[in-house]
Structures are given as C-alpha cells and as structure tokens.
C-alpha positions, 0 to 999 in steps of 0.5 A, spaced: 245 717 831 248 717 824 252 711 822 259 711 824 261 712 817 258 718 816 264 724 817 261 730 822 261 737 819 258 743 821 256 748 815 254 756 816 251 760 810 253 767 809 247 771 807 251 776 804 256 772 800 251 767 798 256 762 800 256 756 805 263 754 809 264 750 815 268 744 817 269 737 817 272 731 821 274 725 818 276 718 822 279 711 821 271 709 817 273 714 812 280 712 810 282 710 803 290 710 802 293 710 808 292 716 813 288 719 807 280 720 807 277 715 802 275 718 795 268 717 795 267 720 803 270 727 799 265 726 794 259 725 799 261 731 803 261 735 797 255 733 794 251 734 801 255 741 802 253 743 795 246 741 796 245 745 801 248 751 798 243 749 792 237 749 798 239 755 801 239 759 794 232 756 791 229 754 798 225 748 795 227 741 794 232 739 788 236 734 786 243 732 785 244 731 777 250 731 775 257 731 780 263 733 778 269 731 782 277 734 782 282 731 786 287 736 787 291 733 794 292 727 798 286 729 804 290 727 811 285 723 815 286 727 821 285 734 823 279 739 821 278 740 814 275 746 811 269 746 807 266 752 801 261 752 797 256 756 793 251 757 787 254 760 781 248 760 776 241 759 777 236 758 770 229 756 771 229 749 774 237 748 774 242 751 779 249 750 778 254 750 784 261 749 786 265 747 792 271 745 795 275 742 800 281 744 804 287 745 809 284 749 815 289 755 813 284 755 807 291 756 802 291 748 800 285 745 796 285 737 796 278 736 792 274 740 788 267 739 785 262 743 780 255 740 779 248 742 776 242 740 780 234 740 778 228 743 783 223 737 783 217 740 780 211 741 785 207 737 781 212 731 781 214 732 788 209 726 791 211 722 786 218 723 787 218 722 795 214 716 794 219 711 790 224 713 794 220 712 800 214 707 798 207 709 801 210 712 807 213 718 804 213 724 809 210 728 803 204 723 802 203 722 810 197 726 810 194 723 804 195 716 806 193 717 814 186 715 812 187 709 810 
C-alpha cells in the first residue's frame, strides 16, 4: 500500500495519439494553501505522468534531467483533476515531454510542465541502479545471487 501522502491517479496511454490521459485525486495530506493542492504534489504527479509518457515512447529506462513547472491557477483540493502528457521530440538519448493538470472539463489549466528525460545507457544501467538500491538492486539480483 502506498504512503498516504501520494496522490492516487489512473492514467491511460493512447497508441493512436501517443498521449497519456487520466485523473488524479488529492486529499488533505497534499494540501498547501488552504483548500488547494501543494505545488510540490502537483510537480511530483506531473513528473510521474510525463515520465510514463516517455517510458511508453522509448520503452526503456530513462531519468528526469530537467523539469520546468508553471503554476497557472490554484488547484482545488477536492474533486478529480484531469492529467495529460505527451512526448514532443526524441533526439538520441534525449526525450522532451510536456503535460498539464486541469479541471475535469479540461477548460482550466492548473499546472503545466515541460521537461527533458535521458535514456539510461545499457552499459550504465547496473551501476545506476546499484547506486540507488545498493547491492540488492533488482537489476543486479541475478549477479549477486551467487554470493
């Protein structure tokens, strides 16, 4: 079960348009200004949703290199929020994506995001995951199982 402060969301990949769309629900643990979602919670959910679009596009591990957030309107705490993301450009290891959160009608943007993701080179994947997870990295589990 995820920690309580993580927003719950459901997202879908549209193969035809190469876009992600879905909904997020925030609660009191995500509150910033009274009655509104904390900006950090909005940034976190957009990082995740843009990263999912990148993953669906390249089908390999990638990491966020840069994330730009523009807060357009306060995001009300109550009620579902519409999420959208898509990849704009792919150049070698660099993948550029954008996304936003909106009201469910889709006519008021709350937060916009653009970013750059880098695919993790295959030769560096074990090292990256070992640095993050230690010697028990899921990527290294077969290698370490003989010890």
